[in-house]
C-alpha positions as CSV (number, residue, x, y, z in Angstrom):
1,M,0.0,0.0,0.0
2,H,1.2,3.5,-0.9
3,P,2.4,5.4,2.3
4,K,-0.2,8.2,1.7
5,N,-3.0,5.6,1.2
6,E,-1.8,3.8,4.3
7,K,-2.0,7.0,6.3
8,L,-5.5,7.7,5.0
9,H,-6.5,4.2,5.9
10,Q,-5.2,4.6,9.5
11,N,-7.0,7.9,9.8
12,L,-10.3,6.3,8.7
13,E,-9.8,3.5,11.3
14,S,-9.2,6.1,14.0
15,G,-12.2,8.1,12.9
16,K,-10.1,11.2,12.4
17,P,-9.3,12.8,9.0
18,S,-5.9,13.7,7.7
19,V,-5.5,17.5,7.4
20,V,-3.8,19.0,4.4
21,L,-2.7,22.7,4.5
22,H,-3.0,24.2,1.0
23,N,-1.3,27.5,2.1
24,E,-0.4,29.5,5.2
25,P,-2.0,32.7,6.5
26,K,-0.9,35.9,4.8
27,L,1.1,38.1,7.2
28,S,1.0,41.9,7.2
29,E,4.1,44.0,6.6
30,H,2.9,46.7,9.0
31,E,4.3,46.7,12.6
32,I,0.8,47.6,13.9
33,D,-0.4,44.2,12.8
34,D,2.3,42.2,14.6
35,D,-0.2,40.8,17.1
36,L,-2.4,39.6,14.3
37,N,0.5,38.0,12.5
38,R,1.5,36.2,15.6
39,M,-2.1,35.0,16.1
40,R,-2.4,33.8,12.5
41,T,0.7,31.7,12.9
42,E,-0.1,30.4,16.4
43,F,-3.6,29.3,15.4
44,I,-2.6,26.9,12.7
45,P,-2.2,23.8,14.9
46,H,-5.4,24.7,16.9
47,I,-7.3,24.9,13.6
48,Q,-5.9,21.5,12.6
49,D,-6.9,20.0,15.9
50,F,-10.4,21.5,15.6
51,V,-10.9,19.8,12.2
52,T,-9.5,16.4,13.3
53,E,-11.7,16.3,16.4
54,H,-14.9,17.7,15.0
55,D,-17.8,15.4,14.4
56,L,-18.6,17.1,11.1
57,F,-15.5,15.8,9.5
58,K,-15.0,12.4,11.3
59,H,-16.1,10.4,8.3
60,E,-13.7,12.1,5.9
61,A,-10.3,10.5,5.0
62,E,-8.8,13.9,4.1
63,V,-9.7,17.5,4.8
64,G,-8.1,20.5,3.2
65,I,-7.6,23.9,4.8
66,E,-7.0,27.1,2.8
67,F,-6.4,30.4,4.6
68,A,-8.1,33.4,3.1
69,H,-5.6,36.2,2.2
70,T,-8.0,39.1,2.4
71,G,-9.1,41.2,5.4
72,V,-7.3,42.3,8.5
73,S,-9.9,41.6,11.2
74,S,-9.9,37.8,11.4
75,V,-8.2,34.5,10.7
76,I,-10.4,32.8,8.1
77,A,-9.9,29.1,7.2
78,I,-11.8,27.5,4.3
79,I,-12.3,23.8,5.1
80,D,-12.7,21.6,2.1
81,T,-14.0,18.1,2.0
82,P,-15.6,15.9,-0.7
83,A,-18.9,16.5,1.1
84,G,-18.7,20.3,0.9
85,K,-16.9,23.4,2.2
86,W,-17.2,25.4,5.4
87,V,-15.6,28.6,6.7
88,L,-14.0,28.8,10.2
89,K,-13.7,32.4,11.3
90,I,-11.7,33.6,14.4
91,P,-11.5,37.4,15.1
92,R,-8.3,39.1,16.0
93,N,-10.0,40.6,18.9
94,E,-12.5,38.7,21.0
95,R,-15.0,41.6,20.8
96,H,-14.5,42.1,17.1
97,T,-17.1,39.8,15.7
98,V,-19.0,38.9,18.9
99,G,-22.7,38.9,18.0
100,E,-22.2,37.8,14.4
101,G,-24.7,35.0,14.7
102,E,-27.3,37.2,16.4
103,F,-26.9,39.9,13.7
104,F,-27.2,37.3,10.9
105,Q,-30.5,36.1,12.5
106,V,-31.9,39.6,12.7
107,W,-30.9,40.4,9.1
108,E,-32.2,37.1,7.7
109,K,-35.5,37.6,9.4
110,A,-35.6,41.1,7.7
111,G,-35.2,39.4,4.3
112,V,-31.5,39.7,3.8
113,T,-29.5,36.7,2.5
114,V,-26.6,35.8,4.8
115,P,-24.5,32.6,5.3
116,Q,-25.9,29.9,7.5
117,I,-24.2,29.6,10.9
118,I,-23.3,26.0,11.7
119,E,-22.1,26.7,15.2
120,T,-20.2,29.2,17.4
121,G,-17.8,28.4,20.2
122,E,-14.4,29.0,21.7
123,L,-11.0,27.8,20.3
124,N,-7.8,28.5,22.1
125,D,-9.6,31.0,24.3
126,S,-10.9,32.9,21.3
127,P,-14.5,32.9,19.9
128,Y,-15.1,31.2,16.6
129,T,-17.9,30.9,14.0
130,L,-18.3,27.9,11.7
131,M,-20.5,28.7,8.8
132,E,-21.4,27.6,5.3
133,Y,-19.1,28.4,2.4
134,I,-20.6,30.5,-0.3
135,D,-19.4,29.4,-3.7
136,A,-19.3,32.8,-5.4
137,P,-16.9,35.7,-5.9
138,T,-17.3,38.9,-4.0
139,L,-18.8,41.8,-5.9
140,D,-15.4,43.6,-6.0
141,T,-13.7,40.6,-7.7
142,G,-16.6,39.6,-9.9
143,Y,-17.2,43.0,-11.5
144,S,-15.3,46.2,-12.0
145,H,-16.6,49.3,-10.2
146,E,-17.9,50.6,-13.5
147,E,-19.8,47.4,-14.2
148,L,-21.4,47.5,-10.8
149,I,-22.6,51.1,-11.5
150,A,-23.9,50.2,-15.0
151,R,-25.8,47.2,-13.6
152,G,-27.3,49.3,-10.8
153,V,-26.0,46.9,-8.2
154,F,-25.4,49.7,-5.7
155,V,-29.2,50.3,-5.6
156,E,-29.6,46.7,-4.6
157,I,-26.8,47.1,-2.0
158,G,-28.6,50.2,-0.6
159,K,-31.9,48.3,-0.3
160,A,-30.2,45.4,1.5
161,L,-28.6,47.8,4.0
162,R,-32.0,49.4,4.7
163,L,-33.4,46.0,5.5
164,M,-30.5,45.3,7.8
165,H,-31.3,48.5,9.6
166,S,-35.0,47.9,9.8
167,E,-34.9,46.3,13.3
168,S,-34.5,48.7,16.2
169,A,-32.0,48.1,19.0
170,D,-31.5,49.8,22.3
171,G,-28.0,51.1,22.7
172,Y,-24.6,51.7,21.1
173,G,-21.2,50.1,20.7
174,F,-19.9,46.5,20.8
175,V,-22.0,43.5,21.7
176,I,-21.4,42.6,25.4
177,D,-23.1,39.5,26.7
178,G,-25.7,39.9,24.0
179,E,-26.5,43.5,24.8
180,P,-25.2,46.9,23.6
181,E,-22.1,48.1,25.3
182,F,-23.6,51.6,26.1
183,E,-27.1,52.9,26.6
184,T,-26.6,56.3,24.9
185,A,-24.7,57.7,22.0
186,Q,-22.9,60.1,24.3
187,E,-21.6,57.3,26.5
188,W,-20.4,55.5,23.4
189,L,-18.6,58.6,22.1
190,E,-16.9,59.0,25.5
191,G,-16.0,55.3,25.7
192,Y,-12.5,53.8,25.4
193,D,-12.8,52.8,21.8
194,I,-13.5,56.3,20.5
195,K,-11.4,58.0,23.1
196,R,-8.2,56.2,22.2
197,R,-8.6,57.1,18.6
198,L,-9.3,60.8,19.3
199,D,-6.3,60.9,21.7
200,Y,-4.1,59.6,19.0
201,I,-5.4,62.1,16.5
202,D,-4.7,64.9,19.1
203,E,-1.2,63.6,19.8
204,Y,-0.2,63.7,16.1
205,K,-2.3,66.7,15.2
206,L,-4.0,64.8,12.3
207,L,-6.9,67.2,12.1
208,E,-4.8,70.3,11.7
209,G,-6.8,72.9,9.9
210,I,-10.2,71.1,10.4
211,E,-10.2,70.7,14.2
212,D,-13.5,72.5,14.6
213,E,-15.3,69.9,12.5
214,L,-14.9,67.2,15.2
215,D,-16.8,69.1,17.8
216,K,-19.5,69.9,15.3
217,A,-19.8,66.2,14.2
218,L,-20.0,64.9,17.8
219,E,-22.7,67.5,18.6
220,V,-24.8,66.5,15.6
221,I,-24.5,62.8,16.4
222,K,-25.6,63.3,20.0
223,R,-28.5,65.5,19.0
224,H,-29.7,63.1,16.4
225,S,-29.6,60.1,18.8
226,E,-32.0,61.8,21.1
227,N,-34.9,61.3,18.7
228,S,-33.9,58.2,16.8
229,D,-33.3,54.5,17.5
230,S,-30.1,52.6,17.1
231,T,-30.0,49.4,15.0
232,Y,-27.8,46.4,13.9
233,C,-24.9,47.8,12.0
234,H,-22.4,45.9,9.8
235,D,-19.5,48.3,10.3
236,D,-17.6,47.0,7.3
237,F,-20.2,47.1,4.6
238,G,-19.1,47.2,1.0
239,T,-18.5,45.2,-2.1
240,T,-15.6,43.3,-0.5
241,N,-18.0,41.7,2.0
242,I,-20.9,41.0,-0.4
243,F,-21.0,37.8,-2.5
244,A,-22.1,38.2,-6.1
245,T,-25.1,35.8,-5.7
246,D,-28.8,36.4,-6.7
247,P,-29.9,37.9,-4.4
248,I,-26.6,39.3,-3.0
249,T,-25.3,37.6,0.2
250,I,-24.0,39.8,3.0
251,F,-21.1,38.5,5.2
252,D,-18.2,39.3,7.5
253,P,-19.7,42.0,9.7
254,Q,-18.0,43.7,12.7
255,P,-21.2,43.8,14.7
256,K,-22.0,47.2,16.3
257,F,-25.1,48.8,17.7
258,N,-25.6,52.3,16.3
259,S,-27.6,54.6,14.0
260,G,-28.0,53.4,10.5
261,Y,-26.1,56.6,9.5
262,Y,-23.0,55.0,11.2
263,D,-22.8,52.4,8.3
264,L,-23.7,55.0,5.7
265,G,-21.1,57.5,7.0
266,K,-18.4,54.8,6.8
267,I,-19.3,53.9,3.3
268,K,-19.2,57.6,2.2
269,F,-15.9,58.1,3.9
270,I,-14.2,55.2,2.1
271,E,-15.5,56.4,-1.2
272,I,-14.0,59.9,-0.5
273,A,-10.7,58.5,0.6
274,L,-10.3,56.1,-2.3
275,G,-11.5,58.6,-4.8
276,D,-14.4,56.5,-6.1
277,S,-17.1,58.1,-8.2
278,D,-20.1,59.8,-6.7
279,E,-22.4,57.7,-8.8
280,S,-22.0,54.5,-6.7
281,L,-22.9,56.4,-3.5
282,T,-25.8,58.1,-5.2
283,Q,-27.2,54.7,-6.3
284,L,-26.7,53.3,-2.8
285,L,-28.4,56.2,-1.1
286,E,-31.2,56.0,-3.7
287,G,-31.7,52.3,-2.8
288,Y,-31.4,52.9,0.9
289,F,-33.8,55.9,1.3
290,G,-36.2,55.4,-1.6
291,D,-38.9,58.1,-1.2
292,D,-37.5,59.1,2.3
293,D,-35.2,62.0,2.8
294,C,-31.5,61.6,3.8
295,N,-30.4,63.8,6.7
296,D,-27.3,65.2,5.0
297,E,-26.1,66.9,8.2
298,V,-26.2,63.6,10.2
299,L,-24.6,61.7,7.3
300,N,-21.8,64.2,7.1
301,A,-21.2,64.0,10.8
302,Y,-21.0,60.2,10.8
303,T,-18.7,60.5,7.7
304,F,-16.3,62.7,9.6
305,L,-16.4,60.4,12.6
306,A,-15.6,57.5,10.3
307,F,-12.6,59.5,9.1
308,C,-11.5,60.0,12.7
309,M,-11.9,56.3,13.5
310,K,-9.7,55.3,10.6
311,C,-7.1,58.0,11.0
312,P,-4.8,56.2,13.6
313,Y,-4.5,53.0,11.5
314,W,-3.9,54.8,8.2
315,H,-1.3,57.1,9.9
316,R,0.5,54.1,11.4
317,T,0.6,52.3,8.1
318,G,1.8,55.3,6.1
319,R,-1.3,56.0,4.0
320,K,-0.6,59.8,3.9
321,E,-2.1,60.3,0.5
322,Q,-5.5,58.9,1.5
323,L,-5.5,61.0,4.7
324,E,-4.7,64.2,2.8
325,I,-7.5,63.4,0.3
326,A,-10.0,63.1,3.2
327,K,-8.7,66.2,4.9
328,K,-9.0,68.2,1.8
329,Y,-12.6,67.0,1.3
330,F,-13.7,68.0,4.8
331,S,-12.0,71.4,4.5
332,Q,-14.0,72.1,1.3
333,N,-17.2,70.5,2.7
334,P,-17.6,71.5,6.3
335,I,-20.5,70.0,8.4
C-alpha cells in the first residue's frame, strides 16, 4: 500500500481525518499588525486539531484547509471536503465579531441573504464561528466598479442595507453579553474605543486645519440620537463583503449597535478617501432611502467620525495620500 494511502486508511480507522494545509495565513508587513501576524501563525495547529476532532469531519479521509488572504480583522480558514466546504472564522479581537450569529439572524428575518451559521464556540480562548461556504466571488472581484454602477448593483446594495437596519436596537457600541455596550450615543462617544482614537489624533495633530469639524460632528450625532433609534450595523459594509449571488449575500460584519447613519457614513468616507465616483454612493443612497429624505447633516457628521476612527490606522501604516484626500474634502465640505 502506498504510504499516503496507508496513512489515510489509518485515519479512517481512528475516525479522524488527515488534514492538508493548502497554504499559510498571509502576514501583514505593518508593525501595527504584529499581534495579528503572531495570532495567525499560532492558530494553525489549533485549527488543525479543531478539524480532526470535529464530528462534522469524522467520516472524511482527508480535509483540506486554505487560509483566506483578504481582510485584516480575522483568521479565516476555508475547510474543504468531498462533502462540501465550510468557513471557520476567528476574530483578531474577542470583541471584534461577537454577535455575528445574532446579527445574521436579525438580518435574515428582515429578508437579507446571509451565510448559514453551523455553530459558534471557543477555540484556544478565542471565539469562533463555523459557517457555510458561499461558492461565489465577492462583488469587487466579480465585477469592475464601472460594471457595478452600470448594472445598478449599488441600488440593490442600498436596499439590502436598509433592510439590515429595519430592526431597532436599544444602545450603542460593541455586543457585550448579547447587549449593547452603552445605553446612549454620548456614552459611546466618551467610551474607550472612540477616546483612544481621538487621543491619537490629538497627539499627532492629524486634524490640523479642520479641528472644529470634530466638535460639530459629535454634537450633531448626540442631538440626532435623542430622537432616533439605534440598529444592527455591519461596520464594514461594502463590495468586498458581499457575495455576487442572486440575491446578494452579506457576510463578514463587525457587529455594532448604532444609528444606520453609522454604516452610511463609513461607506461615504471610504469612497471619499479612495476617490471612487459619486455615482456609486448616489445609487446606494437611492436604494437605501427610496422616497424618504436623507439627513445630510447627520450623514456628514458620521462620515467625519468614520474618518477619525480610521485616522490612527492609516497614519501608522503610512497612508498619507488617503489621509490628505480626506482632509481636503472635509476642509472644502464642512459640516
